[in-house]
N, CA, C and O atoms as CSV, one atom per row, in Angstrom:
chain,resi,resn,atom,element,x,y,z
A,1,MET,N,N,15.093,-3.046,14.098
A,1,MET,CA,C,16.679,-3.215,15.026
A,1,MET,C,C,16.208,-2.903,16.569
A,1,MET,O,O,15.316,-2.115,16.882
A,2,ARG,N,N,16.933,-3.623,17.385
A,2,ARG,CA,C,16.816,-3.125,18.768
A,2,ARG,C,C,18.072,-3.225,19.468
A,2,ARG,O,O,18.764,-4.240,19.539
A,3,LEU,N,N,18.405,-1.705,20.161
A,3,LEU,CA,C,19.444,-1.374,20.499
A,3,LEU,C,C,19.650,-1.456,22.082
A,3,LEU,O,O,19.070,-0.526,22.644
A,4,ALA,N,N,20.267,-2.251,22.880
A,4,ALA,CA,C,19.672,-2.651,24.080
A,4,ALA,C,C,21.613,-2.985,25.039
A,4,ALA,O,O,22.616,-3.498,24.544
A,5,GLU,N,N,21.432,-2.502,26.265
A,5,GLU,CA,C,23.030,-2.758,26.808
A,5,GLU,C,C,23.768,-4.272,26.480
A,5,GLU,O,O,24.959,-4.569,26.572
A,6,GLN,N,N,22.599,-5.114,26.061
A,6,GLN,CA,C,23.545,-6.397,25.648
A,6,GLN,C,C,23.994,-6.485,24.299
A,6,GLN,O,O,24.709,-7.409,23.910
A,7,GLY,N,N,23.546,-5.434,23.479
A,7,GLY,CA,C,23.747,-5.306,22.390
A,7,GLY,C,C,22.682,-4.872,21.052
A,7,GLY,O,O,21.598,-4.293,21.126
A,8,THR,N,N,23.345,-5.329,19.928
A,8,THR,CA,C,22.084,-4.698,18.874
A,8,THR,C,C,21.550,-6.137,18.245
A,8,THR,O,O,22.269,-7.086,17.933
A,9,GLN,N,N,20.136,-6.060,18.140
A,9,GLN,CA,C,19.526,-7.572,17.879
A,9,GLN,C,C,19.030,-6.652,16.196
A,9,GLN,O,O,18.700,-5.478,16.028
A,10,LEU,N,N,19.143,-7.562,15.398
A,10,LEU,CA,C,18.407,-7.387,13.994
A,10,LEU,C,C,17.196,-8.399,13.768
A,10,LEU,O,O,17.294,-9.604,14.001
A,11,PHE,N,N,16.121,-7.820,13.322
A,11,PHE,CA,C,14.753,-8.738,12.730
A,11,PHE,C,C,15.002,-8.338,11.039
A,11,PHE,O,O,14.907,-7.254,10.462
A,12,PRO,N,N,15.320,-9.562,10.586
A,12,PRO,CA,C,15.077,-9.753,9.249
A,12,PRO,C,C,13.418,-9.511,8.456
A,12,PRO,O,O,12.399,-10.053,8.883
A,13,VAL,N,N,13.454,-8.768,7.481
A,13,VAL,CA,C,12.233,-8.505,6.905
A,13,VAL,C,C,12.381,-8.827,5.450
A,13,VAL,O,O,13.410,-8.551,4.834
A,14,LYS,N,N,11.180,-9.505,4.818
A,14,LYS,CA,C,11.323,-9.766,3.439
A,14,LYS,C,C,10.230,-8.618,3.264
A,14,LYS,O,O,9.262,-8.473,4.011
A,15,VAL,N,N,10.548,-7.788,2.108
A,15,VAL,CA,C,9.541,-7.201,1.195
A,15,VAL,C,C,9.365,-7.354,-0.063
A,15,VAL,O,O,10.370,-7.456,-0.766
A,16,ARG,N,N,8.276,-7.397,-0.564
A,16,ARG,CA,C,7.653,-7.772,-2.305
A,16,ARG,C,C,7.027,-6.546,-2.499
A,16,ARG,O,O,6.237,-6.104,-1.665
A,17,TYR,N,N,7.324,-5.922,-3.581
A,17,TYR,CA,C,6.504,-4.646,-4.282
A,17,TYR,C,C,5.323,-5.400,-4.682
A,17,TYR,O,O,5.299,-6.463,-5.303
A,18,ALA,N,N,4.135,-4.555,-4.149
A,18,ALA,CA,C,2.695,-5.420,-5.068
A,18,ALA,C,C,2.174,-4.003,-5.967
A,18,ALA,O,O,1.767,-2.937,-5.504
A,19,TRP,N,N,2.337,-4.388,-7.336
A,19,TRP,CA,C,1.529,-3.469,-7.912
A,19,TRP,C,C,0.090,-2.997,-7.649
A,19,TRP,O,O,-0.746,-3.721,-7.110
A,20,PRO,N,N,-0.107,-1.970,-7.985
A,20,PRO,CA,C,-1.489,-1.342,-7.993
A,20,PRO,C,C,-2.183,-2.176,-8.257
A,20,PRO,O,O,-2.782,-2.530,-7.241
A,21,SER,N,N,-2.481,-2.768,-9.160
A,21,SER,CA,C,-3.275,-3.732,-9.838
A,21,SER,C,C,-3.709,-4.950,-8.686
A,21,SER,O,O,-4.868,-5.297,-8.457
A,22,GLU,N,N,-2.573,-5.460,-8.078
A,22,GLU,CA,C,-2.292,-6.505,-7.244
A,22,GLU,C,C,-3.468,-5.950,-5.852
A,22,GLU,O,O,-4.571,-6.410,-5.556
A,23,LEU,N,N,-2.895,-5.119,-5.395
A,23,LEU,CA,C,-3.478,-4.510,-4.311
A,23,LEU,C,C,-4.983,-4.361,-4.601
A,23,LEU,O,O,-5.736,-4.956,-3.830
A,24,ASP,N,N,-5.540,-3.630,-5.635
A,24,ASP,CA,C,-7.017,-3.597,-6.228
A,24,ASP,C,C,-7.641,-5.006,-5.794
A,24,ASP,O,O,-8.649,-5.089,-5.092
A,25,LEU,N,N,-6.893,-6.162,-6.314
A,25,LEU,CA,C,-7.743,-7.198,-6.475
A,25,LEU,C,C,-7.770,-7.757,-5.039
A,25,LEU,O,O,-8.794,-8.282,-4.600
A,26,MET,N,N,-6.459,-7.627,-4.187
A,26,MET,CA,C,-6.455,-8.133,-2.716
A,26,MET,C,C,-7.926,-7.469,-2.002
A,26,MET,O,O,-8.728,-8.210,-1.433
A,27,ALA,N,N,-8.156,-5.878,-2.134
A,27,ALA,CA,C,-9.174,-5.063,-1.732
A,27,ALA,C,C,-10.280,-5.701,-1.813
A,27,ALA,O,O,-11.056,-5.995,-0.904
A,28,ARG,N,N,-10.389,-6.048,-3.614
A,28,ARG,CA,C,-11.693,-6.355,-4.059
A,28,ARG,C,C,-12.180,-7.617,-3.414
A,28,ARG,O,O,-13.369,-7.752,-3.123
A,29,LEU,N,N,-11.171,-8.661,-3.157
A,29,LEU,CA,C,-11.378,-10.164,-2.214
A,29,LEU,C,C,-11.789,-9.942,-1.036
A,29,LEU,O,O,-12.475,-10.811,-0.498
A,30,ALA,N,N,-11.496,-8.790,-0.370
A,30,ALA,CA,C,-11.577,-8.338,1.152
A,30,ALA,C,C,-13.050,-7.555,1.288
A,30,ALA,O,O,-13.610,-7.327,2.360
A,31,GLY,N,N,-13.536,-7.206,0.006
A,31,GLY,CA,C,-14.872,-6.565,0.033
A,31,GLY,C,C,-14.799,-5.118,0.396
A,31,GLY,O,O,-15.615,-4.450,1.031
A,32,LEU,N,N,-13.522,-4.723,-0.199
A,32,LEU,CA,C,-13.639,-3.289,-0.333
A,32,LEU,C,C,-13.470,-2.798,-2.067
A,32,LEU,O,O,-13.156,-3.505,-3.024
A,33,ARG,N,N,-13.793,-1.401,-2.028
A,33,ARG,CA,C,-13.399,-0.652,-3.769
A,33,ARG,C,C,-12.651,0.385,-3.754
A,33,ARG,O,O,-12.904,1.352,-3.034
A,34,ARG,N,N,-11.704,0.330,-4.486
A,34,ARG,CA,C,-10.873,1.753,-4.584
A,34,ARG,C,C,-11.807,3.249,-4.710
A,34,ARG,O,O,-12.642,3.467,-5.589
A,35,LYS,N,N,-11.485,4.046,-3.768
A,35,LYS,CA,C,-12.058,5.268,-3.963
A,35,LYS,C,C,-11.082,6.036,-4.955
A,35,LYS,O,O,-11.317,6.300,-6.134
A,36,HIS,N,N,-10.214,6.265,-4.405
A,36,HIS,CA,C,-9.111,7.256,-4.983
A,36,HIS,C,C,-7.524,6.769,-5.176
A,36,HIS,O,O,-6.903,6.379,-4.187
A,37,ARG,N,N,-6.957,6.805,-6.365
A,37,ARG,CA,C,-5.568,6.555,-6.434
A,37,ARG,C,C,-4.623,7.895,-6.722
A,37,ARG,O,O,-4.666,8.340,-7.869
A,38,TRP,N,N,-3.881,8.480,-5.874
A,38,TRP,CA,C,-3.130,9.468,-6.371
A,38,TRP,C,C,-1.406,9.217,-6.694
A,38,TRP,O,O,-0.961,8.128,-6.330
A,39,ALA,N,N,-0.627,10.008,-7.236
A,39,ALA,CA,C,0.963,9.740,-7.259
A,39,ALA,C,C,1.361,10.222,-5.926
A,39,ALA,O,O,2.259,9.560,-5.404
A,40,ASP,N,N,0.926,11.174,-5.283
A,40,ASP,CA,C,1.655,11.741,-4.206
A,40,ASP,C,C,0.460,12.390,-3.093
A,40,ASP,O,O,-0.733,12.469,-3.385
A,41,TRP,N,N,1.020,12.808,-1.832
A,41,TRP,CA,C,0.273,13.254,-0.632
A,41,TRP,C,C,-0.860,14.363,-1.434
A,41,TRP,O,O,-2.079,14.380,-1.263
A,42,GLN,N,N,-0.066,15.245,-2.330
A,42,GLN,CA,C,-0.523,16.632,-3.105
A,42,GLN,C,C,-1.884,16.358,-3.746
A,42,GLN,O,O,-2.727,17.230,-3.957
A,43,ARG,N,N,-2.033,14.880,-4.074
A,43,ARG,CA,C,-3.134,14.289,-5.026
A,43,ARG,C,C,-3.008,14.866,-6.155
A,43,ARG,O,O,-3.892,15.540,-6.685
A,44,ALA,N,N,-1.269,14.524,-6.873
A,44,ALA,CA,C,-1.378,14.411,-8.337
A,44,ALA,C,C,-1.798,13.071,-9.092
A,44,ALA,O,O,-1.693,11.895,-8.744
A,45,ALA,N,N,-2.245,13.586,-10.105
A,45,ALA,CA,C,-2.636,12.351,-11.118
A,45,ALA,C,C,-2.009,11.390,-11.019
A,45,ALA,O,O,-0.816,11.663,-10.885
A,46,PHE,N,N,-2.320,9.844,-11.017
A,46,PHE,CA,C,-1.458,8.755,-11.231
A,46,PHE,C,C,-1.392,8.393,-12.479
A,46,PHE,O,O,-2.385,8.519,-13.195
A,47,SER,N,N,-0.333,7.932,-12.914
A,47,SER,CA,C,-0.110,7.513,-14.289
A,47,SER,C,C,0.837,6.610,-14.244
A,47,SER,O,O,1.450,6.508,-13.181
A,48,ALA,N,N,1.239,5.629,-15.502
A,48,ALA,CA,C,2.270,4.744,-15.700
A,48,ALA,C,C,3.674,5.281,-15.450
A,48,ALA,O,O,4.609,4.501,-15.265
A,49,ALA,N,N,3.854,6.766,-15.443
A,49,ALA,CA,C,5.161,7.295,-15.060
A,49,ALA,C,C,5.359,7.338,-13.664
A,49,ALA,O,O,6.477,7.286,-13.151
A,50,SER,N,N,4.317,7.431,-13.047
A,50,SER,CA,C,4.239,7.676,-11.369
A,50,SER,C,C,5.069,6.678,-10.559
A,50,SER,O,O,5.066,5.527,-10.996
A,51,GLY,N,N,5.673,6.888,-9.619
A,51,GLY,CA,C,7.098,6.284,-9.195
A,51,GLY,C,C,6.391,5.646,-7.853
A,51,GLY,O,O,6.862,4.617,-7.370
A,52,LYS,N,N,5.236,6.295,-7.262
A,52,LYS,CA,C,4.648,5.851,-6.065
A,52,LYS,C,C,3.117,5.898,-6.193
A,52,LYS,O,O,2.670,6.523,-7.155
A,53,HIS,N,N,2.342,5.372,-5.424
A,53,HIS,CA,C,1.075,5.673,-5.199
A,53,HIS,C,C,0.362,5.794,-3.891
A,53,HIS,O,O,0.779,5.190,-2.903
A,54,ILE,N,N,-0.600,6.483,-3.856
A,54,ILE,CA,C,-1.272,6.916,-2.606
A,54,ILE,C,C,-2.737,6.076,-3.340
A,54,ILE,O,O,-3.245,6.326,-4.433
A,55,SER,N,N,-3.137,5.105,-2.393
A,55,SER,CA,C,-4.521,4.473,-2.788
A,55,SER,C,C,-5.681,4.434,-1.436
A,55,SER,O,O,-5.270,4.335,-0.280
A,56,VAL,N,N,-6.849,4.507,-1.697
A,56,VAL,CA,C,-7.567,4.715,-0.802
A,56,VAL,C,C,-8.582,3.643,-0.860
A,56,VAL,O,O,-9.164,3.706,-1.943
A,57,TYR,N,N,-8.995,2.742,-0.162
A,57,TYR,CA,C,-10.292,1.898,-0.276
A,57,TYR,C,C,-11.172,1.917,0.624
A,57,TYR,O,O,-10.799,2.387,1.699
A,58,ALA,N,N,-12.325,1.527,0.546
A,58,ALA,CA,C,-13.728,1.955,1.197
A,58,ALA,C,C,-14.621,0.406,1.069
A,58,ALA,O,O,-14.580,-0.378,0.120
A,59,PRO,N,N,-15.245,0.303,2.073
A,59,PRO,CA,C,-16.239,-1.005,1.900
A,59,PRO,C,C,-17.142,-0.959,1.052
A,59,PRO,O,O,-17.948,-0.038,1.189
A,60,GLN,N,N,-17.294,-1.714,0.132
A,60,GLN,CA,C,-18.481,-1.880,-0.858
A,60,GLN,C,C,-19.879,-1.955,-0.272
A,60,GLN,O,O,-20.236,-2.574,0.730
A,61,SER,N,N,-20.667,-1.134,-1.170
A,61,SER,CA,C,-21.803,-0.665,-0.751
A,61,SER,C,C,-22.728,-1.739,-0.820
A,61,SER,O,O,-22.551,-2.467,-1.797
A,62,PRO,N,N,-23.842,-2.109,0.076
A,62,PRO,CA,C,-24.360,-3.146,0.086
A,62,PRO,C,C,-25.412,-3.396,-1.054
A,62,PRO,O,O,-26.353,-2.624,-1.236
A,63,ALA,N,N,-25.187,-4.568,-1.839
A,63,ALA,CA,C,-25.916,-4.571,-3.164
A,63,ALA,C,C,-27.717,-4.475,-3.027
A,63,ALA,O,O,-28.414,-4.471,-4.042
């Protein structure tokens, strides 16, 4: 949203939830590997009951 003297301008955004497994696949296809996954910023263990996640990816090591 942008507020200006001429009025308010809205910018529509389409959002789709991506499952953690989808993010892992996209990362792998981009040459990354998952290093960590936590349930929150305090690094609590991630589980099926977690409502959010923090995922950390890094470049794959050369073979």
